[in-house]
N, C-alpha and C positions, 0 to 999 in steps of 0.2 A: 297831167293832174292825177290820173288814175294811179300811176306809178308812185307818186308822192304819198297817196293815201295808203298804198300797200306798205311803203317804207315806214310810215308813222305807226301802222298797225303792228308791224314786225318789231318795232322798238318798244311799243307799249306792252306787248305780251310778256317778255321776260321781266320787265319792270313790275308788272302785276304779280307775276309768280314770286319774285323776290320779296315783294311787299307782304304777300300771303305767308311766305316762309318765315319772315321776321315776326309777323303777328303770332304764328303758331309757336315759334321759339319762346316768345314772351309768355304766352299762355302756359307752356310747359314749365318754364322757370317759376312762374307764379304758383302753379298747381303743386309743384314739388315743395315749394317753400311753405305753402299752407299745410300740406300733408306732414312735413317734418315737424312743424310747430304743433299740429294736432296730436301726433303720436307722442311727442315729448310731454305735452301737458296731460295726456291720458296717463302716462307712466308716473307722473308726479302727483296727480290729483285723484285718480279713480279710486274708489273706496276699497276695492280688492286688488290683489296683485294681478297684473296682466301678463300675457305671453306675447311679447312684441312680434316674434317670428310667426306665430299662428295668425295674429291680427293682420300682419303684412301680407301673408299668403291669401287670406280671405279677401283683403282689399284688392289685390291683384286679380284674383279670380272673378270678383264682382265687376271689375272694370272690363275685363275681357269678355264677360258674358254679354255685354252690349254689342259685340261684334258678331263673328260667326262661330259655330261650334268647333271649328278646326284650329282656331287661334287660341293656344293654351300655354300656360306657364308650366315649366317642368322643373320641379325642385330637385336638389341634388339626389334625394332618395329615389327619384324615378328615372335617373339617367339610364340605368340598365334597360328599363322598359322602352325608352325611346330608341335605344340601340337595337332592341329586338325588332322594332317596326321596320327597320331598314335592312338588317342583316339576317333576321330570322334565327339569330343565335342568342343563347343566354346560358348562364351557369345554373343548373338546377337538376331536377329529377326526371323531367320529361313527362308531364301529365297535365291534362286539363282538370280544373277543379270547379266546383259550383257550391253555392251557399243555399241551404234548404230552409233557412229561417232559424235554425237551431245549431247546425253544424256545417262545416265545409267537408264535402265529399269528393272523392276522385270521380270525375265524370267520364274521363277517357285517358288511359295511359297510352303513350306513344310506343309503338312496337320497337324493341331494340334499345330502349333507353332505360336508365336506372329503375324507374318505378315498375315497369313491366318485368324487367329481369329479376326484381326482388319479389315478384309475385303479387304486387298490388293490382287490384282489379276495380273496374267501375262499380261504384256503390260503397266502397270502403270509406268509413268515417275517420277523419283525421282528428284524433283527440288531443295529441300533444306534438309539438315540434321542438326538439332539443329542450324538453322539460317545460316548455311554455304551454299553458292551458289554452286550447283553441276554441273552447265553448263560446258561442256567440260572436266569434271573430268572423269578419267577412272575407271574401275571396282575396281582396287586395292585401289585407293584413296577413293572412296565411301564406299567400304567394311570396310576400317579402321575407317570411321566415324560411321558406323552402329554398329560395334562391341564394346563391353564394358562389364563391370561387370554385371552379372545377378542381376536383381532386380532394376537396374537403368532405368530411363526414356530416351527415344530418341524421339525427335519431328521431324516429317516428313512433308514436303509439297510435295504433289504428284498431278499428273494430270492423270485422267482415260483416256483410249483410246477414242478418238472421242469427248471429252469434252474440252471446252476452259477454264472454271473456275477451278483453282486448289483448293484442299481441304487440310486441315491440320489434322493430326492424331498424337496422342501420344501413343507410344507403350512401354511396359515394357519388357526390355531384359530378356531372360531366358538362362539357360544353355542348349543349343541346342545339341541334340545327333542325328546324322544322322543314320538312320537304315542301318545295314548291310544287312538286308533281307527285301526289299521293297514289296515282293509278294511271296506267296507260296499257293499251292492248290493240291488237288487230283482230277484228271480229271475223267470223267465218265468211262473211259476205265481201271481205276485202277492204272494208272501211277501217281506217285507223282512228283510234279515239285516245284523247289525252285530257285528263282533268288537271287544271292549273289552279292551285289554291291561293297563291300569293305572287307578289312581284318583288321579292327580296333579292338580294345580291345573287347574281348568276342564274336568275330565272330563265333568261333568254338562252344562255349557253346550255343549260340543262334541257330545255325544250328542244333545241336544235339536235342535241345528242340523241334524245329519245326518238325524235321524228326520223332522223337519218338511220337509226337502228331498225325502226319498223319498215322504212322504205327499202333498206338493203335486203331484208329477209322476206319481203312480200311484194307482190305486184299490186300496189295500192290502187283502189278505185275512188278513194276520197279520204278526206281528213276532217275529223270533228274535234274542235278545240272547245272544251267545256269551261266557261268562265262564270258559271252560275255560283252565287255565293262568294265570289271573289271581290273583296272590297278594295283592291288596288295595292299600291306600294310605290316603288321607284319608277319615275317617268322614263329614265333611260332604258330600263328593262322593257318597258312597253314599246318604245321606239325600235329596239333591237328585235323584238318578237315580230313586229310588223315587217321589219326588214327581211325576215326569212321568206316572205311571200310577195314582196314588192321590190321593184328594181332599185338599184343604187341611185342616190341623188334626189329622191322624191321627198317633199316635205311631209312630215307626219303630224307634228304638233308645234304650234307657236304660242309663246307666252307674251301677255301684255299686262304690265303692272305700272305702278307709279315710279318706282326707282328704275334708273336706267339699267341696272344689273338684272332686273327682272324681265326685261324684254329680250326675247331670243327666239330663234327658230331651230327646230331639231329635225334634220332630214335623215333618211336612210344613208348609211355610210359604207355598207358592205355589199358584196354580191349576194343575191338571194340564193336560197337552196332549192326553191321550186316555184315557178311562175305558172304552172299549168294544172296542178292537182286540184280537183273540185274541193272547195273549202266551205265548211259550215261552222259557225260560231254560236254556241248556246249561251244565252244570257237570261237573267231574271232581275227582279227588283232589287236584289242585293249586289248585282254587278255594278261596281262603281270605280270612278277615278281612272287608274291605269287600265282597268278592264274596258272602260268606255273609250279610252284612247285607241286600244287595239280594235275593238269592234267598230268604232266610228271610222277609223282610217281604212279598214278593210271594206267597209260599206262605201265610203266616199270614192275609193278607187275601183269600185265594182269588182273586187277581187274574189269575194266570197259572199255567201248569204248569211244573214243574222236571223236566228230562230229562237223563239221563246216569248218572254214578256219584256215590257219596256224597262230599261235600266234605271238606276237610282237618280242620275242627273247631278253629278258632282263635276263641275267644270272649273274648279279652283285648284291652285298650286300652292303648296306649303314648303317653306324652308325652315330648318332648325337653326336658330341663331344663338351663339353663346352669350351669356350674361355674366355678371359678377358672381363671385363665390360659388363657382362651379354649378350654376343653374343655367337653364336654357329656356328659349321660347320657340314653340312651333307657331309660325305666323303665316297667314295667307298673303302671298306676295303678288299674285297675278291670276288672271283668268287664262284658261288655255283654249285654243281654237284648233279644230281638226282640219284636214286638207280642204274640205269644201268651203271653209271660212266660218263655219258655225261654232258657237259655244253652246254646250249642252247643259249648262248650269240650270237646275230646276228652280231654286229659290233665290230671290234677289235680297240678300242680307243688308244691302244699303238702305232698304226701307223697312228694316226689322221693327223699328219703333212704331211704325204706322201699322202695316200688315205685310208680312213676308209674302212675296208674289209666288204663289204655287197654283197655277192654273192647269189642271190636268185634262180638262175637257175641251181645250181650244188649241189650235195649232200656233206655233211661233212663226217667226220670219222664215220664208222659204229659201233654200239654197239648192244647188245642183251638184250631183255626183259627176264624175268624169264622163259617164255615159249619158248624162242628161236626166237622170232620175231626180225627182224632187224629194228633198229631205228637209227637215225643219229644225230651227234653232230652239234651244231650251228643252225641257222635259226628257232629258237623257237620250238614249238611242232607241228609236222605235224599230223593232225587228221588221225585216222584210217579210217574214212568215210568223204571224202571231199564233201562239198555241195557248188557248184559254185554259187557265187553271182555276177550278172552283175552290173557293175558300173552305176550310174545314168547318164542319158543323160545330155548334156550341159545345156539345158533349165531347167531341173529339179534341177540340182545342183545350178544354178543361183537363181531360185525361193527360194530354201532353204537358200542358203548362204547369200542372200541379204535381208532376213527377210520378203519376200512377204507372205510366208505361215504362219509365226508367226503373222504378222500384220492382215492377213485375219482371223485367229483364234480369235484374239482380237475383230475384227469387228463382227464376228459371235456370240461371247459370249455376246457382248453388245446388240445384237438384239434377243437373245433367252434365256429365263429364265431357260430352262431345255432341256435335250436331252435324247435319249434312253440310256439304260445301255451300259457300255463300250464295252462289247462283241457283241453288236447288232447294234451300231451306224454305219450308212453308209452315204456316200455322194450321195445324189440323183441328178437327172438331173438339177433341178432348182438351187441347191446349187453350182454345178460345173460351170454352166453358169454364176452365180453371181460372182464366183471366177475369171473366165476368164475376165469378165468385170472389176472387181476390179483391176487386175494387168495391164490391158490395160490402164485404167484411170490413173494409177500411172506411166505410161510411161515405162513399163517394156521393157527392151532391153538387148541384150547380143550378144556376138561375138562367133561364133562357131570356132572350130579348122579348119574346111574347109575354112571358110572366111579368117582366118589368113593366110592359105596356099595360097589362091588366091592372097591376097595382096602382099605376098612375091614373088609370081610368076610375078606379074605385075612390081614390083620393079626391079627384076632381068632382066626381058625381056626388060624393058626400058633401063637399064644400058648396056645391051648387044646388043641393036639395033634390037630386034625381035618384039617389041610391035606392030608396024603397021601391020605386017603379021598375028599375032595371036589375034588381038583385037576383031574381031567378035566372035571367039570361047570363049574368056574370058567373053565377055558380055553375051553370051548365058549361060555360066556356072553360072555366077552371078544371072541371072534370075531364073535358075533352083533351085539354092540354096535358093534364097529368097522365092520361091513358096513352097519348102519343109519345110523351117524354119517356115513359117506361120502356118503350120499344127502341129508344135511341141507340143503345149498344148493338142491337141487331141491324137496325136501319143503316147505320154508318160503319158496318163491319169491315167493308173493303178498305176504307181509309185507316181504320184502327189497326187492321192486320198489317198494312204496309208499314206503319210506324213501329209496330211490335217486331216485325221481321228485321227492320233496320237496326233497332236497339239491341235485340238479342244477338244478331249476327256480329255486331261490333264487339260483343263480349268475347267472342272466340277468334275473330279475324281482324279486329281493330279497324282503323280508318279505311284501309283498303277494302275490307270486307263490307263495310257499310256502303261504300260507293258501288261495289259489285251488286249488292242486293237492290239498291235503289234503281239501278240501270235495267233491272229485269222487266219493269213495267213503266218505262219512261216515255211519255208521249212526245217530248221534245226530241229525244234521240230517234224514236221511230219515224218522226216526220223528217229528220235529217237523212236517215237511210232512204226513205221514199224519194226524196228530191235528188240526193247525190247519185243514187243508183237508177233513177228514172223508172221505178217499178210500175208507175201508173201510165207510162208511155206519153206523158205530156211535155217532157223536156222542160220542166219548171225551172231548173237551175239557170239555163241560159235565157229563158224568157224573163225571169225576174231581173237578172243582171243587165239585160239589154233595155229594160224599162218599157217593153212593148206591152 
């Protein structure tokens, strides 16, 4: 009898699925019919002329907005941007740009590409591109003007920082390839370091080449792979990077989705290059997707230690699918699971209309690494060694967010032909005093959370009739806050100086120099050195990996 029940259940399941599919197909056909008739009637009857293309794109974006932020429509005009996400290549001048509310400015030219070779520097305002006025145009609009077929000319009218008279330059676009590896070196203590900024095509191949180069020329005592700020990219590159340190034939990541084509398992397929070297991976809250696959797999196999802050928590896989009229859709097709069996996705978008699940102070379902260490599902990758990073004070955050530090770096560059090497440059007393004067002359102001709280207290006290009684205490509190606030630029000098050093150094030594400067006082890296080299005599590396 039991077997009969099983047989009936087996027959009912596919029938139920077929029925659901038929219902969905009917709803899709019905919805398309309604949409077509609505758009047609709008075109015939709306009082003003409509733009059907714009309305259609708005409707598509609104529909996808109810899903997750990674499922997006890619119009024909954005195809090159989609290609850049996977290849790291585009036709253009090779520079990052930013909008300041009035103009688009060069924020960082890439060394060796047309913008840098033509003498463009961070802080340059882009006034025109090929005769098109760029005033009030945003970064996307200006980026579209700058990009084009490699080998074609682009005419720019720019204004250098602190200069009134604009200049014109003609640049020849190139096929720009952004480096996956902006910096690598072997420190004097014998530890190799490599910063990986992306997972575009050939990332694993490039990492292998750089690692073998360092291994061949030095007697390495450890390897630090820096994935901080790395938002991910191609899954196959992540698998191949794990394969460098994990034996052939080991599962790295599996995908589970609705479509049969979305279900797959991706193992290591090559012989590793090093199974023994002590390994540390640096992560932070911006390490996501492919970065989390690498860090998670290394953690699950107990092959190395993860150091830093909890990662972003993106356990979703996207594919780019072609649509009609040369458009595309990037769509989430599956969840991915790392070797222990856990999915590290932070937010449950299936309940987005209720409340997206994002519980940061509770543990998810427990899983075990190969050595029996307990790890947890959801919430990204929790480091084996957490390094606490204090958030910037309000004053420091405002200085950075409102471009005071960026603008001062442009001023400094315009006044100094050269500086010390990236690893030795420091902010001296005269420079810091000049910076303080610069921001005060610019009218630097900000509102602290304490000030907001006092304003709220005054409003509530007035409404409730208590203001007359507590007015003297509130005025004294405001005076104390103002006095303390006046000292913020000195109280937070250490953090402000680190940001100034990073920004100023990048003017002279570009992205590589910025990394070098930031590594000089890097608590994550210092902790990695301590563990890999066993400088405290505790053998933390093997103790952590054994789970003891």
